[in-house]
C-alpha positions, 0 to 999 in steps of 0.5 A: 862924425861918422860917415857911412858913403864916400862922396863921388869925387871921393871915390874917384880920387881914391880910385884914381890913387889906387889906379896910381899905386898899382902902376907903381908896384907893378914897375917897382917889381918889374925893375927889382928883377932887372936890376943889377945893383943889389942896394937898387934891388932891395930898395925896388923891393921895398918899395914894393912891399910899401906899396902892397900894405898901401894898396890893401889900406886903400881898398879896405877903406873903400870897402869899409866905405869910410866908416871910421872904427871907434 
């Protein structure tokens, strides 16, 4: 079933998830700049990259309003 909208509670939950992911991105980016250990710095940079991708996917999903492309 294709829906062309998101229910209000779904929009709210996606907004909360997006807010959380933005906070995670800010923290990982900030901490990677402060980290002295190269392995930790690498982990934080990888996390920031993955989180940016996740944010982009959530934004695309919200922009498409839950439409499924088939």
